[in-house]
C-alpha positions in Angstrom: 76.2 95.6 95.1 73.6 98.5 96.0 76.3 99.7 98.6 78.3 100.8 95.6 75.5 101.6 93.1 76.5 105.5 92.9 79.8 104.9 91.8 78.6 102.3 88.6 76.4 105.5 87.6 79.0 108.3 88.0 81.9 106.3 86.6 84.3 108.3 88.1 87.3 105.5 89.0 90.5 105.5 87.9 90.2 103.1 85.4 87.2 100.2 85.1 87.2 98.6 88.4 85.9 94.5 88.3 84.4 93.0 90.9 83.3 89.6 90.9 82.4 87.3 93.7 82.9 83.0 93.7 81.5 80.4 96.2 84.8 78.9 96.4 88.6 79.5 96.4 88.9 78.0 93.0 87.1 81.0 91.6 84.9 80.6 88.7 84.5 84.3 88.0 88.0 84.4 87.0 90.6 87.3 87.4 88.9 90.6 89.0 90.4 93.6 90.9 88.7 92.9 93.6 87.1 89.6 94.2 85.4 88.2 97.2 85.5 84.6 97.6 83.8 82.5 100.3 86.7 80.0 101.9 85.4 76.6 103.5 86.8 75.5 106.4 85.5 72.1 106.8 84.6 69.2 104.7 81.1 68.9 103.1 78.7 67.1 105.3 76.8 64.3 102.8 72.9 63.8 103.0 73.1 60.3 101.6 69.5 59.6 101.3 69.6 62.1 98.4 72.9 61.5 96.9 71.8 58.3 94.6 68.6 60.1 93.7 70.9 63.7 92.6 74.2 63.1 91.7 76.2 60.9 89.1 78.7 59.8 91.4 81.1 59.1 88.6 81.2 63.0 88.0 81.7 63.8 91.3 84.3 61.6 92.0 86.1 63.1 89.2 85.2 66.7 89.9 87.5 66.5 93.2 91.0 68.3 92.3 92.8 65.7 95.6 91.2 62.9 95.0 89.2 62.8 98.4 86.0 61.3 97.2 85.0 57.7 96.7 81.7 55.6 95.9 80.8 54.2 99.3 77.1 52.2 100.1 75.5 53.7 103.2 72.7 51.9 105.1 72.5 49.9 102.0 72.2 52.9 99.4 74.7 53.9 96.2 76.1 57.1 98.0 79.4 58.6 98.5 82.2 59.3 101.4 85.4 61.5 101.7 88.4 61.3 103.0 88.8 64.3 105.6 92.7 63.8 105.1 93.0 64.9 101.9 89.9 67.2 101.5 90.8 70.8 101.0 87.4 72.0 101.6 87.2 74.4 97.8 84.0 73.2 97.3 83.9 71.8 93.8 81.8 68.7 94.8 79.0 70.9 95.8 77.8 72.1 92.1 77.5 68.6 91.0 75.8 67.2 94.0 73.9 69.3 95.9 73.4 66.8 99.1 77.2 67.5 99.9 76.5 70.9 101.4 79.8 72.8 102.3 78.6 76.0 103.0 78.2 76.5 106.4 77.1 79.7 108.9 79.9 79.1 111.4 82.8 77.3 109.2 82.4 79.3 106.1 84.2 82.3 106.2 85.3 84.9 103.5 88.5 86.4 102.1 89.1 89.8 99.5 91.8 89.0 96.9 92.9 91.7 94.4 94.7 92.9 91.4 93.7 90.2 88.9 93.6 91.3 85.1 93.4 89.4 82.4 93.6 92.0 79.3 97.2 93.2 78.3 96.4 96.1 76.6 99.4 98.4 78.7 100.5 95.7 81.2 100.8 91.5 81.2 98.0 90.2 82.8 97.9 89.7 86.4 97.1 87.0 89.2 94.8 88.0 92.2 96.7 88.1 95.9 94.5 87.9 99.0 94.9 90.4 100.9 92.1 89.6 103.6 90.7 86.3 105.2 88.1 84.8 107.8 86.2 87.6 107.2 82.5 86.7 109.3 79.8 84.8 106.9 77.0 87.6 107.8 74.2 87.2 105.1 71.9 89.0 104.2 74.2 92.2 103.8 77.8 90.6 104.9 79.1 94.2 106.2 82.1 93.5 107.1 82.8 92.3 103.4 81.2 95.5 102.6 83.2 97.4 104.6 86.4 96.7 103.7 85.4 96.3 99.9 84.6 100.0 100.0 87.9 100.7 102.1 90.3 99.5 99.1 87.9 101.0 96.4 87.6 104.2 97.5 91.6 104.3 98.8 92.3 103.4 95.4 89.9 106.0 93.9 92.0 108.8 95.8 95.1 107.3 95.3 95.9 106.1 91.8 96.8 108.1 89.0 94.5 108.6 85.9 94.2 105.1 83.7 95.9 102.8 86.6 94.3 99.4 87.2 93.8 98.3 90.4 97.2 96.0 89.8 99.1 99.1 88.4 98.4 101.1 91.5 99.9 98.9 93.8 102.9 97.8 91.6 103.8 101.9 92.0 102.9 101.9 95.3 104.3 98.8 96.4 102.4 96.1 99.1 103.4 97.7 102.4 102.2 100.8 101.1 98.8 99.3 99.7 98.5 97.8 103.1 99.2 100.6 105.2 96.6 102.7 102.8 93.6 100.5 102.7 93.9 100.1 106.8 93.8 96.4 106.3 95.8 94.0 109.0 99.0 92.2 107.9 99.0 88.2 109.1 100.9 85.4 108.3 97.6 84.0 106.1 98.9 86.9 103.5 101.3 87.5 101.0 104.8 88.8 101.5 107.6 90.2 99.7 110.9 89.4 101.8 113.7 87.4 100.1 113.0 84.5 102.3 109.5 84.0 101.5 110.6 81.4 98.6 111.6 79.0 101.6 108.6 79.7 103.2 105.8 79.2 100.3 104.2 82.1 101.4 104.8 84.5 98.7 103.2 85.5 95.7 100.0 83.6 95.5 101.2 80.8 97.1 98.6 80.9 100.3 98.6 79.4 103.6 96.1 77.9 105.8 
């Protein structure tokens, strides 16, 4: 955020820009013009010695959206186990049970989503769409993510009309032009707008890992 400090002070964007961050792709931050989201690619590693003292196991089991977690006894202590064939690495189990550590320097990447909007003053609410994935997780400055966010933001600043939100700007110019103007690589993991996309499930907010 300090990389964009001048933009907060000057307020020269065409319209308000909401930035959000989230520790997983459930994205508790809600819809945002630009969202920075962690992508976990490996199931959590469980510290079985701490689970019984720190976690309320029924709550953790109930929190999993794909029923991949179940109670277990490990070394004679109450703990949890994960069915890795079901786990989608969303990270929902970590907040109620920190011993289920999922963040990992090697197996946690970042993604950028754009075009989300909750308000409907001038147009209907819209869902975010992923435009970049697999960005390196390089704390504490995350230079690759910062550079890409600034590239998107400054392209929007230069190209959008007055009072256009990010999603309004993209809808006007189209997604192919957005990727071209922002100099972003397009891969199979991102959205597409070809007519056969419904059969590929690679359209709109559907994503493929």
